[in-house]
C-alpha positions as CSV (number, residue, x, y, z in Angstrom):
1,M,66.7,20.9,64.3
2,L,70.3,21.8,63.8
3,I,71.4,20.1,67.0
4,A,69.4,17.0,66.0
5,T,70.9,17.0,62.5
6,G,74.4,17.5,63.9
7,S,73.9,14.8,66.4
8,L,72.6,12.4,63.7
9,L,75.6,13.2,61.4
10,A,78.0,12.8,64.3
11,S,76.6,9.5,65.2
12,M,76.6,8.3,61.6
13,A,80.3,9.5,61.3
14,V,81.3,7.7,64.4
15,R,79.4,4.6,63.3
16,G,81.0,4.8,59.9
17,L,84.4,5.1,61.5
18,L,83.8,2.1,63.6
19,I,82.4,0.1,60.7
20,G,85.4,1.1,58.6
21,F,87.8,-0.1,61.2
22,E,85.7,-3.3,61.6
23,Y,85.1,-4.2,57.9
24,A,88.1,-2.4,56.3
25,P,90.8,-2.1,58.9
26,G,93.6,-1.7,56.5
27,L,91.9,1.2,54.6
28,S,90.9,3.0,57.7
29,A,94.3,2.7,59.4
30,T,95.9,4.2,56.4
31,T,93.3,6.8,55.4
32,F,92.5,8.6,58.7
33,P,96.1,9.4,59.7
34,A,96.7,10.6,56.1
35,L,93.6,12.9,56.2
36,I,94.6,14.4,59.6
37,V,98.2,15.0,58.5
38,T,97.3,16.3,55.1
39,T,94.6,18.6,56.3
40,L,96.6,20.1,59.2
41,Y,99.7,20.8,57.2
42,A,98.6,21.1,53.6
43,G,95.1,22.5,54.1
44,P,91.5,21.3,53.5
45,R,91.9,21.1,49.8
46,W,94.6,18.4,50.0
47,G,92.5,16.7,52.8
48,W,89.5,16.4,50.4
49,A,91.8,15.1,47.6
50,T,93.2,12.4,50.0
51,L,89.6,11.5,50.9
52,A,88.6,11.1,47.2
53,V,91.6,8.8,46.6
54,A,90.8,6.7,49.7
55,L,87.2,6.3,48.6
56,G,88.3,5.1,45.1
57,V,90.7,2.6,46.6
58,G,88.1,1.5,49.0
59,L,85.5,1.0,46.3
60,L,87.8,-1.4,44.4
61,N,89.1,-3.4,47.3
62,T,86.5,-3.5,50.0
63,P,84.9,-7.0,50.2
64,R,81.4,-7.8,51.3
65,V,81.8,-8.9,54.8
66,S,78.3,-8.7,56.2
67,A,74.9,-9.8,55.2
68,D,73.5,-6.6,56.8
69,L,75.7,-4.0,55.1
70,S,76.6,-3.7,51.5
71,V,79.9,-2.4,50.2
72,S,78.3,1.0,49.4
73,E,76.9,1.3,52.8
74,V,80.3,0.6,54.3
75,L,81.9,3.2,52.0
76,I,79.2,5.8,52.9
77,M,79.8,5.3,56.5
78,F,83.5,5.5,55.9
79,A,83.2,8.7,53.8
80,L,81.1,10.5,56.4
81,S,83.6,9.8,59.2
82,A,86.5,10.8,56.9
83,A,84.7,14.0,55.8
84,L,84.1,14.9,59.4
85,T,87.7,14.3,60.1
86,V,88.7,16.7,57.3
87,V,86.3,19.4,58.6
88,V,87.5,19.1,62.2
89,C,91.2,19.1,61.1
90,A,90.5,22.1,58.8
91,S,88.9,24.1,61.7
92,L,91.7,23.1,64.0
93,R,94.3,24.2,61.3
94,E,92.5,27.6,61.0
95,A,92.5,28.1,64.7
96,L,96.2,27.2,64.9
97,L,97.0,29.6,62.1
98,Q,95.1,32.4,63.9
99,L,96.8,31.6,67.1
100,D,100.2,31.8,65.4
101,E,99.3,35.1,63.8
102,A,98.1,36.5,67.2
103,N,101.3,35.4,68.8
104,A,103.3,36.9,66.0
105,A,101.4,40.2,66.3
106,R,101.8,40.2,70.1
107,A,105.5,39.5,69.7
108,A,105.8,42.3,67.1
109,A,103.9,44.8,69.3
110,R,106.1,43.9,72.3
111,Q,109.2,44.4,70.2
112,S,107.8,47.7,69.0
113,I,107.0,48.9,72.5
114,E,110.5,47.9,73.6
115,I,112.0,49.7,70.7
116,T,109.9,52.8,71.4
117,E,110.7,52.8,75.1
118,T,114.4,52.3,74.3
119,R,114.3,55.2,71.9
120,F,112.3,57.4,74.4
121,R,114.6,56.6,77.2
122,A,117.7,57.3,75.0
123,L,116.1,60.6,74.0
124,A,115.1,61.5,77.5
125,D,118.5,60.5,78.9
126,S,120.3,62.6,76.3
127,A,118.3,65.7,77.1
128,P,120.1,68.3,79.2
129,I,117.0,69.1,81.2
130,L,115.1,67.2,83.9
131,M,112.2,65.1,82.7
132,W,109.7,62.9,84.5
133,V,106.3,61.3,84.2
134,T,103.8,61.0,87.0
135,Q,100.8,58.9,87.7
136,T,97.3,60.2,88.7
137,D,98.3,60.1,92.4
138,G,101.4,62.2,91.7
139,R,103.9,59.4,92.1
140,R,106.6,59.3,89.5
141,E,106.8,56.3,87.1
142,F,109.7,57.6,85.0
143,A,112.7,59.9,85.3
144,N,115.5,60.7,82.9
145,R,119.3,60.6,83.5
146,A,119.5,64.4,84.2
147,Y,116.8,64.0,86.9
148,V,118.7,61.2,88.6
149,D,122.1,63.0,88.3
150,F,120.6,66.2,89.8
151,L,119.7,64.3,92.9
152,G,122.8,62.1,93.0
153,V,120.9,58.8,93.9
154,N,120.0,55.6,92.0
155,Y,117.1,55.4,89.6
156,Q,114.6,53.8,92.0
157,A,115.5,56.2,94.8
158,A,115.0,59.1,92.3
159,I,111.5,57.7,91.4
160,D,110.6,57.6,95.1
161,F,112.3,60.8,96.1
162,D,110.5,63.5,98.1
163,W,111.4,66.9,96.5
164,R,110.4,68.8,99.7
165,K,113.7,67.5,101.2
166,V,115.8,69.6,98.8
167,L,113.5,72.6,98.4
168,H,114.9,75.9,99.8
169,P,113.1,76.6,103.1
170,D,112.0,80.1,101.9
171,D,110.2,78.5,98.9
172,V,108.5,75.5,100.5
173,A,105.2,77.1,101.4
174,R,104.8,78.9,98.1
175,V,105.7,76.0,95.9
176,L,103.5,73.5,97.7
177,Q,100.5,75.9,97.4
178,E,101.2,76.5,93.7
179,Q,101.7,72.8,93.0
180,V,98.4,71.8,94.6
181,A,96.6,74.4,92.7
182,G,98.3,73.4,89.4
183,E,97.7,69.6,89.8
184,S,94.1,70.1,90.8
185,S,93.5,72.3,87.7
186,R,94.7,69.5,85.4
187,T,96.1,72.1,83.1
188,L,99.6,73.2,82.2
189,F,101.2,75.0,85.2
190,T,104.7,76.4,85.9
191,L,106.7,76.4,89.1
192,E,110.0,78.2,89.9
193,A,112.0,77.6,93.0
194,R,115.4,76.9,94.4
195,Y,116.4,73.2,94.8
196,R,119.6,71.8,96.4
197,R,121.7,69.8,93.9
198,R,123.7,66.8,94.8
199,D,126.8,69.0,95.4
200,G,124.8,71.1,98.0
201,D,124.5,74.1,95.8
202,Y,121.0,75.6,95.5
203,R,119.9,76.0,91.8
204,W,116.9,77.9,90.4
205,V,114.7,75.4,88.5
206,R,111.7,76.4,86.4
207,S,109.4,73.4,85.9
208,V,106.6,73.0,83.4
209,S,104.0,70.3,83.9
210,Q,101.7,69.2,81.1
211,P,98.7,66.9,81.7
212,R,98.6,63.6,79.8
213,W,95.5,61.6,78.8
214,G,95.0,57.9,78.3
215,P,93.5,56.1,75.3
216,D,90.1,56.4,76.8
217,G,90.5,60.2,77.2
218,G,90.9,59.9,81.0
219,F,93.4,61.8,83.0
220,A,96.6,59.7,83.3
221,G,99.0,62.0,85.1
222,F,101.5,64.7,84.2
223,V,104.6,64.9,82.0
224,G,107.1,67.4,83.4
225,V,110.3,69.1,82.4
226,G,112.7,71.3,84.5
227,F,115.2,73.9,83.4
228,D,118.1,75.2,85.4
229,V,117.6,79.0,85.2
230,T,120.1,80.0,87.9
231,D,122.3,81.9,85.4
232,A,119.3,83.7,83.9
233,K,118.2,84.7,87.5
234,R,121.7,86.0,88.2
235,A,121.7,87.9,84.9
236,E,118.3,89.3,85.8
237,D,119.6,90.4,89.2
238,D,122.7,91.9,87.6
239,L,120.4,93.8,85.1
240,K,118.3,95.0,88.0
241,R,121.3,96.3,89.8
242,I,122.6,97.9,86.6
243,N,119.2,99.5,86.1
244,D,119.2,100.8,89.7
245,L,122.7,102.2,89.2
246,L,121.6,103.8,86.0
247,A,118.5,105.2,87.7
248,E,120.7,106.7,90.4
249,R,123.1,108.2,87.8
250,V,120.2,109.5,85.8
251,E,118.7,111.1,88.9
252,A,122.1,112.6,89.7
253,A,122.4,113.9,86.2
254,L,118.9,115.3,86.3
255,S,119.7,116.9,89.6
256,E,122.8,118.5,88.1
257,R,120.7,119.6,85.1
258,D,118.1,121.2,87.4
259,E,120.9,123.0,89.3
260,A,122.4,124.2,86.0
261,E,118.9,125.3,84.9
262,A,118.3,127.1,88.2
263,A,121.7,128.8,87.8
264,L,120.8,129.8,84.3
265,R,117.4,131.1,85.5
266,R,119.2,133.1,88.2
267,A,121.5,134.5,85.6
268,Q,118.6,135.4,83.3
269,K,116.8,137.0,86.2
270,L,119.9,139.0,87.0
271,D,120.2,140.0,83.4
272,A,116.5,140.9,83.4
273,M,116.9,142.9,86.5
274,G,119.8,144.7,84.9
275,Q,117.5,145.6,82.0
276,L,114.7,146.5,84.4
277,T,117.0,148.7,86.4
278,G,117.9,150.8,83.4
279,G,114.4,151.2,82.0
280,V,112.4,151.6,85.3
281,A,115.1,153.8,86.9
282,H,115.0,156.1,83.9
283,D,111.2,156.4,84.1
284,F,111.1,156.9,87.8
285,N,113.9,159.4,87.7
286,N,111.8,161.4,85.2
287,L,108.8,161.2,87.4
288,L,110.7,162.1,90.5
289,T,112.2,165.0,88.6
290,V,108.8,166.4,88.0
291,I,107.6,165.8,91.6
292,I,110.8,167.2,93.3
293,G,111.0,170.1,90.8
294,A,107.4,171.0,91.4
295,L,107.8,170.9,95.2
296,D,111.0,173.0,95.0
297,L,109.3,175.7,93.0
298,M,106.3,175.7,95.4
299,Q,108.8,176.2,98.3
300,R,110.6,179.0,96.4
301,H,107.4,180.8,95.5
302,P,104.8,180.0,98.3
303,G,102.8,183.1,97.5
304,D,102.4,182.4,93.7
305,A,99.0,180.7,93.7
306,V,98.9,180.1,89.9
307,R,102.4,178.6,89.9
308,R,101.5,176.5,93.0
309,D,98.3,175.1,91.4
310,R,100.2,174.3,88.2
311,M,103.0,172.6,90.0
312,I,100.6,170.6,92.2
313,E,98.9,169.3,89.1
314,A,102.2,168.3,87.5
315,A,103.3,166.5,90.7
316,A,100.0,164.7,91.0
317,G,100.2,163.6,87.4
318,A,103.7,162.3,87.8
319,A,102.6,160.4,90.9
320,R,99.7,158.8,89.0
321,R,102.1,157.8,86.2
322,A,104.4,156.2,88.8
323,E,101.4,154.3,90.2
324,R,100.6,153.0,86.7
325,L,104.2,151.9,86.3
326,T,104.0,150.0,89.6
327,Q,100.8,148.3,88.5
328,Q,102.5,147.2,85.3
329,L,105.3,145.6,87.2
330,L,102.8,143.8,89.4
331,A,100.7,142.6,86.5
332,F,103.9,141.3,84.7
333,S,104.8,139.3,87.7
334,R,101.3,137.9,88.0
335,R,101.4,138.6,91.7
336,Q,98.9,141.5,91.7
337,A,95.5,140.8,93.2
338,L,92.9,141.5,90.5
339,K,89.3,142.5,91.4
340,P,87.3,140.7,88.8
341,E,83.7,141.6,88.2
342,P,81.2,141.3,85.2
343,V,82.2,143.9,82.6
344,E,80.5,144.6,79.3
345,I,83.4,144.9,76.9
346,D,81.9,147.4,74.4
347,R,80.6,149.7,77.1
348,L,84.1,149.8,78.7
349,L,85.7,150.5,75.3
350,N,83.2,153.3,74.5
351,G,83.9,154.9,77.9
352,M,87.7,154.8,77.1
353,E,87.4,156.6,73.8
354,P,88.3,160.1,74.9
355,L,91.3,158.8,76.8
356,L,92.4,156.7,73.9
357,R,92.2,159.6,71.5
358,R,94.3,161.7,73.8
359,A,96.9,158.9,73.8
360,T,97.2,159.1,70.0
361,D,98.2,162.4,68.4
362,E,96.5,164.0,65.4
363,T,99.0,162.5,63.0
364,V,97.5,158.9,63.6
365,T,94.0,157.9,62.6
366,L,92.3,156.0,65.4
367,T,89.2,153.9,64.6
368,I,87.1,152.3,67.3
369,A,84.8,149.5,66.0
370,P,83.0,147.7,68.9
371,D,81.1,144.7,67.6
372,A,80.7,142.4,70.7
373,R,77.2,143.5,71.6
374,G,76.2,142.2,75.0
375,A,79.5,140.4,75.6
376,V,80.3,140.2,79.3
377,A,83.5,139.0,80.8
378,N,84.5,138.5,84.4
379,L,87.7,140.7,84.8
380,D,89.3,143.6,86.5
381,A,88.0,146.6,84.5
382,G,91.0,148.8,85.4
383,Q,93.5,146.2,84.2
384,L,91.6,145.8,80.9
385,E,91.7,149.5,80.4
386,A,95.5,149.5,81.1
387,A,96.0,146.5,78.7
388,I,94.1,148.3,75.9
389,M,96.0,151.5,76.5
390,N,99.3,149.6,76.4
391,L,98.4,148.0,73.0
392,V,97.2,151.4,71.6
393,V,100.4,153.2,72.7
394,N,102.5,150.4,71.2
395,A,100.5,150.6,67.9
396,R,100.9,154.4,67.9
397,D,104.7,154.1,68.3
398,A,104.8,151.5,65.5
399,V,103.2,153.6,62.8
400,S,104.6,156.6,61.0
401,V,102.9,160.0,60.3
402,G,99.6,159.4,58.7
403,G,99.3,155.8,60.0
404,A,96.2,154.1,61.2
405,V,95.3,152.3,64.4
406,Q,92.1,150.3,64.7
407,I,90.4,148.9,67.9
408,M,87.9,146.1,67.3
409,T,85.8,143.9,69.5
410,S,83.9,140.7,68.5
411,R,82.5,137.5,69.8
412,R,84.7,134.4,68.9
413,Q,84.1,130.7,69.3
414,V,87.3,128.9,70.0
415,G,87.7,125.2,69.2
416,A,89.9,122.6,70.8
417,R,93.6,123.3,70.4
418,Q,92.8,126.2,68.1
419,I,94.6,128.7,70.4
420,E,97.3,127.6,72.7
421,G,96.3,127.8,76.3
422,L,92.6,128.3,75.7
423,E,89.8,125.8,76.4
424,P,87.1,125.4,73.8
425,G,84.3,127.9,74.4
426,D,82.9,131.4,73.7
427,Y,85.2,134.4,74.1
428,A,85.2,138.1,73.7
429,C,88.1,139.3,71.5
430,V,89.6,142.8,71.7
431,S,91.9,143.4,68.8
432,V,94.3,146.4,68.2
433,R,95.6,146.6,64.6
434,D,98.1,149.0,63.1
435,N,99.5,149.4,59.6
436,G,103.1,150.0,60.8
437,S,106.3,148.4,59.8
438,G,105.4,145.0,61.4
439,M,107.7,142.4,63.0
440,D,109.7,139.5,61.7
441,A,109.2,136.0,63.2
442,A,112.1,136.3,65.6
443,T,110.6,139.5,67.1
444,V,107.1,138.0,67.2
445,A,108.5,135.1,69.2
446,R,109.9,137.5,71.9
447,A,107.0,140.0,71.8
448,F,105.7,139.1,75.3
449,E,109.1,138.4,76.8
450,P,109.7,140.5,79.9
451,F,111.9,143.6,79.4
452,F,112.1,142.9,75.6
453,T,111.5,146.1,73.5
454,T,112.4,147.3,70.0
455,K,112.1,150.9,71.1
456,P,115.2,153.1,71.4
457,Q,117.1,153.1,74.6
458,G,115.3,155.0,77.4
459,R,111.8,155.0,75.7
460,G,110.4,152.0,77.4
461,T,111.0,149.2,79.9
462,G,109.6,146.4,77.8
463,L,106.9,145.6,80.3
464,G,103.8,146.8,78.4
465,L,103.1,143.6,76.4
466,S,104.2,141.5,79.4
467,Q,101.6,143.3,81.5
468,V,98.9,142.6,78.9
469,Y,99.9,138.9,78.7
470,G,99.9,138.6,82.5
471,F,96.5,140.2,82.7
472,A,95.0,138.0,79.9
473,R,96.3,134.8,81.5
474,Q,95.1,135.8,85.0
475,S,91.7,136.5,83.6
476,G,91.4,133.0,82.1
477,G,92.2,134.1,78.5
478,S,95.1,134.6,76.3
479,I,96.7,136.9,73.7
480,T,97.8,136.3,70.1
481,V,99.8,138.4,67.6
482,E,99.8,138.4,63.8
483,S,102.5,140.3,62.1
484,A,104.9,140.4,59.2
485,P,107.5,142.9,58.0
486,G,105.7,145.7,56.0
487,E,102.2,144.4,56.9
488,G,101.6,145.9,60.3
489,S,100.6,144.0,63.5
490,C,97.4,142.8,65.1
491,F,97.2,141.9,68.8
492,S,94.1,140.0,70.0
493,V,93.1,139.6,73.6
494,Y,90.7,136.7,74.2
495,L,88.6,136.8,77.4
496,P,86.1,134.1,78.4
497,L,82.4,135.2,78.3
498,V,80.1,134.8,81.3
499,E,76.4,134.9,81.8
500,A,76.1,137.9,84.2
501,T,74.8,141.4,84.5
502,P,77.5,144.1,84.4
503,I,78.0,146.0,87.6
504,A,77.2,149.7,87.5
505,H,79.6,151.9,89.4
506,P,78.0,155.1,90.4
507,V,80.2,158.1,91.2
508,E,80.6,158.1,94.9
509,P,80.0,161.5,96.5
510,S,82.5,162.9,98.9
511,P,81.8,161.5,102.3
512,A,80.1,163.7,104.8
513,A,82.1,164.7,107.8
514,G,81.7,162.0,110.4
515,P,82.4,162.0,114.1
516,A,85.9,162.7,115.4
517,L,87.7,159.4,116.1
518,R,90.6,158.4,118.2
519,V,92.7,156.5,115.6
520,L,95.5,154.1,116.5
521,L,97.8,154.3,113.5
522,V,100.3,151.4,113.0
523,E,102.9,152.2,110.3
524,D,106.6,151.4,110.4
525,D,107.6,153.9,107.6
526,P,107.9,157.3,109.3
527,Q,107.2,159.3,106.1
528,V,104.1,157.3,105.3
529,A,103.0,157.5,108.9
530,E,103.5,161.3,108.9
531,L,101.4,161.7,105.7
532,A,98.6,159.3,107.0
533,Q,98.5,161.2,110.3
534,A,98.2,164.5,108.4
535,M,95.3,163.2,106.3
536,L,93.5,161.8,109.3
537,E,93.9,165.0,111.2
538,E,92.7,166.9,108.1
539,L,89.6,164.8,108.4
540,G,89.1,165.8,112.0
541,H,90.4,162.8,113.8
542,S,93.0,162.5,116.6
543,V,95.9,160.1,115.9
544,R,98.3,158.1,118.0
545,P,101.0,156.7,115.8
546,V,103.1,153.6,116.7
547,G,105.8,151.8,114.7
548,G,104.8,148.1,115.3
549,A,102.3,145.5,116.4
550,S,103.8,145.1,119.9
551,D,103.5,148.8,120.7
552,A,99.9,148.8,119.4
553,L,98.9,145.8,121.6
554,A,100.5,147.3,124.6
555,I,98.4,150.5,124.2
556,L,95.2,148.4,123.7
557,R,96.0,146.4,126.9
558,T,96.3,149.5,129.0
559,G,92.7,150.3,128.3
560,A,93.4,153.5,126.3
561,E,90.4,154.7,124.4
562,V,90.7,153.8,120.7
563,D,87.9,154.2,118.1
564,L,89.7,152.9,115.0
565,L,92.7,150.8,114.2
566,L,94.5,151.6,110.9
567,T,97.4,149.2,110.4
568,D,99.9,148.3,107.7
569,L,100.2,144.7,106.7
570,I,104.0,144.2,106.7
571,M,105.8,145.4,109.8
572,P,109.0,144.5,111.7
573,G,108.7,141.5,114.0
574,D,106.8,138.2,113.8
575,R,103.3,139.7,113.5
576,S,101.7,140.9,110.3
577,G,98.8,143.5,110.2
578,V,96.3,140.6,110.0
579,D,97.8,139.0,113.1
580,L,97.6,142.4,114.9
581,A,94.0,142.9,113.8
582,R,93.0,139.4,115.2
583,E,94.6,140.0,118.5
584,A,93.2,143.6,118.7
585,V,89.6,142.3,118.0
586,S,90.1,139.6,120.6
587,L,90.9,142.3,123.2
588,R,88.2,144.7,121.9
589,P,85.5,142.8,119.9
590,D,83.8,146.0,118.6
591,L,86.9,147.8,117.5
592,P,86.8,148.8,113.7
593,V,89.9,147.8,111.8
594,I,91.3,149.0,108.4
595,L,94.2,147.2,106.8
596,S,96.5,149.1,104.5
597,S,99.2,148.0,102.1
598,G,100.7,148.2,98.6
599,Y,101.8,145.0,97.0
600,T,102.4,142.3,99.6
601,G,102.3,139.0,97.7
602,E,101.0,136.1,99.7
603,T,100.2,138.3,102.7
604,L,97.8,140.3,100.5
605,S,95.9,137.1,99.7
606,A,95.5,136.4,103.4
607,A,94.3,140.0,103.9
608,E,91.7,139.6,101.2
609,G,90.3,136.6,103.1
610,A,90.1,138.6,106.3
611,P,86.8,140.3,107.4
612,W,88.4,143.8,107.4
613,P,88.6,146.2,104.4
614,L,91.9,146.7,102.6
615,L,93.0,150.2,101.7
616,R,95.6,149.9,98.9
617,K,98.5,152.3,98.7
618,P,98.8,154.9,97.4
619,Y,95.6,156.5,98.6
620,G,94.3,160.0,99.1
621,A,92.2,161.7,101.8
622,D,88.9,161.1,99.9
623,Q,89.6,157.3,99.6
624,L,90.6,157.2,103.3
625,A,87.4,159.0,104.3
626,H,85.3,156.6,102.3
627,V,86.9,153.6,103.9
628,I,86.5,155.0,107.4
629,A,82.9,155.8,106.7
630,G,82.4,152.2,105.6
631,V,83.6,150.6,108.9
632,L,81.7,152.9,111.3
633,P,78.4,151.6,112.6
634,P,75.3,153.4,111.3
635,V,74.2,156.3,113.3
């Protein structure tokens, strides 16, 4: 319908235009150019005004020129063609205006882009760092002046430059691998390598590449910057060298400090040995005076049986005191081998009561209050007795006439970090309290220090509390002290509890006389060898004494008959008693062996791991007889 109507109107307009030029040529020749010019340059409003004026003029001046058409018909045809001309010219004018605006916008955009690019290039060229932009395939499409100057080529050559040509040979493989990984990730990545500058100098360059995205959100390539970090690298290397130098100097200083501390410890040990020499020598001189004096009196009066028995008892007592002093020294040094076993604390304390009361005179009130019923600890019973005795004797010496000493036992639960050196758990606590003069803080801090004593000169070696401390630590426990001037002191020994049944120790009867044995005695000390031989012969055995392992092995290799080997642990030469025992058993597999020694440090530990019994010095004839009976095969 629209097409038909448009076609009809168009045909009428064309016909009107033709009729106008036919019947009113002057009006048409003037009007249509005016309509076109006015509408194109002034707009449709002025085109319609021109058309109205032309119609008015035409209505007054158009003659009747045809019998077929009236003036009005001619004017209508003319008006239609004129109106169509105005509409077409108005549309054409609008299109021309839009085209001008589009051209103006395009020109403005182009100018803006040129200004932006100029500003970006000026900014990039003024930057002291390398800058570039790459396409999706990795090829560069922009580089700044620093980039071009670094390479020393023209701009286009810099765009097309292959960076692998200036990479340091040692960095090529690593950088290529890192670059491929970084570009494939399409995320920010960093590279650091040495590149050869235009002057031939290799410079460390750290590059950072950031992905860029197009208007549609698609990946468009990378924007990268590069920093010359050569100076920072050199500073880092210098700092590393300085640190290494400082470490060497610190190590040297620490070594000097360690040497100084070692020298100080040696000096302290020498000082301690000086103190030990005075105290221990005094005690041993007293004990030797008793022993030598008793023996001298027995020699002078061999027929006085009463005096002889009394002197023998005095000498034996002094010897036992000397043995206890030696045990204290070993416990202090923590080198003595303990014989731990389950011990019920209260039962042991009750068994010690008579001895403890003899250790305190009648002027001191001794109270024993065991309250750790069923508490069992794994320890050396003899060492615990010695520790309690030491604490009681110290407490006795600390109180005046009429003073009081109290021994208490209890179960204690120790928490984390409650007592230094103790793990959380259940413990048996043995406390010895006195109401003596007490100690100040400085004395308390040194209470367990070796050879430290507040007693007058010659009344002690300062090893008593050290022995207690060493025993407690060896037994897995600890010891604490609470004291203040005028308030007395309380020493508490903490021993870890165990779930075990205490071991009963029945009194061993004297061994029955066994068979007479041929004993090979290996002892390098002539006096000890003479005494051991005398005891063995007293027990009915025959003895062949030698002074070392080589002599003993020579006898065994001759095929001499030997029923028992009794050997000391430490002897001259490169063989110990354990080595001798092993070689002797290899020669004679059924040969019984007894090891004998006093304190031997690490050698004693090896002996305790050996399959032969260890007879500790000093020993008597009864102990020797028991050990011999234990190694003989049953009859």
